[in-house]
C-alpha positions in Angstrom: -24.9 -4.4 -6.5 -22.7 -1.5 -5.4 -19.0 -2.0 -5.5 -16.2 -0.6 -3.3 -12.7 0.1 -4.6 -9.3 0.2 -2.9 -7.0 2.5 -4.8 -3.4 3.7 -4.4 -2.5 7.1 -5.8 1.0 8.1 -6.7 1.6 11.6 -5.4 3.8 14.3 -7.0 6.4 13.7 -4.3 6.5 10.0 -5.3 4.8 8.9 -2.1 1.6 6.7 -2.2 -1.8 7.4 -0.7 -4.2 4.5 -0.4 -7.9 4.9 0.0 -11.3 3.3 -0.4 -14.3 4.6 -2.4 -17.4 3.6 -4.3 -16.5 5.8 -7.3 -12.8 5.9 -8.3 -13.2 8.5 -11.0 -15.1 10.9 -8.7 -12.6 10.3 -5.8 -9.6 11.0 -8.1 -11.2 14.2 -9.2 -11.7 15.2 -5.6 -8.1 14.5 -4.8 -6.9 16.5 -7.8 -9.2 19.5 -7.0 -7.8 19.6 -3.5 -11.1 20.1 -1.6 -9.6 19.4 1.8 -6.5 21.5 2.6 -5.7 19.1 5.5 -5.7 16.0 3.4 -2.5 14.0 2.8 -2.7 14.5 -0.9 -3.5 18.3 -0.9 0.2 19.5 -0.9 1.3 16.5 -2.9 -0.8 17.2 -6.0 -1.1 16.3 -8.8 -1.8 12.7 -8.0 -2.2 9.7 -10.3 -4.5 6.7 -9.9 -2.1 3.8 -10.4 -4.2 0.8 -9.5 -7.6 -0.3 -8.1 -9.5 -3.4 -7.2 -13.2 -3.9 -6.7 -15.0 -5.5 -3.7 -18.6 -6.5 -3.0 -18.6 -5.3 0.6 -17.3 -2.1 2.2 -15.8 -4.1 5.0 -13.7 -6.2 2.6 -12.5 -3.1 0.9 -11.6 -1.4 4.2 -9.7 -4.5 5.3 -7.6 -4.5 2.1 -7.1 -0.8 2.3 -5.6 -1.1 5.8 -3.3 -3.9 4.6 -2.0 -2.0 1.6 -1.5 1.2 3.7 0.9 -0.7 5.9 2.9 -2.3 3.1 6.4 -1.2 2.1 7.0 1.0 -0.9 8.4 -2.0 -2.8 5.4 -4.1 -2.0 3.0 -1.4 -3.2 5.0 -1.0 -6.4 4.9 -4.7 -7.0 1.1 -4.6 -6.6 0.8 -1.6 -9.0 3.0 -3.4 -11.5 0.9 -6.6 -11.3 3.9 -8.6 -10.0 1.7 -10.5 -7.6 4.2 -13.3 -7.3 6.5 -10.9 -5.4 4.0 -9.9 -2.7 4.7 -12.8 -0.4 8.5 -12.4 -0.8 8.3 -8.7 -0.1 6.1 -9.3 3.0 9.1 -11.0 4.7 10.6 -8.9 7.5 14.3 -8.4 7.0 15.0 -6.5 10.2 18.0 -7.8 12.2 15.8 -8.4 15.2 13.1 -10.4 13.3 12.4 -13.8 14.9 12.9 -15.6 11.6 16.6 -14.6 11.7 17.1 -15.9 15.3 18.4 -19.2 14.1 21.0 -17.5 11.9 22.1 -15.3 14.8 22.4 -18.2 17.2 24.4 -20.2 14.6 26.8 -17.2 14.2 27.2 -16.8 17.9 28.0 -20.6 18.2 30.6 -20.2 15.5 32.2 -17.2 17.2 31.1 -14.5 14.7 
């Protein structure tokens, strides 16, 4: 059965690119060769394959790829380092306007802060 892989690359400018493929070695070589001058990785070469995971269906791989692409840098780095226990913690939004902080804001307002 064919497998599909989600893979983040670390680019030379320290950014991350996440993609999906059925052959990680071939896809890495394509990124390194720079076949598409309009690709995100082209001006950021060399790139390094830093992690990948296999999936049985292309739809499952694409779903995970979309999730990882939207993750913060810290969350991607936790994944790459195998610190899976941190993923949930790093998924928590810490913006001042986030609904989970509403109770804290209301309490401060009541206390006159």
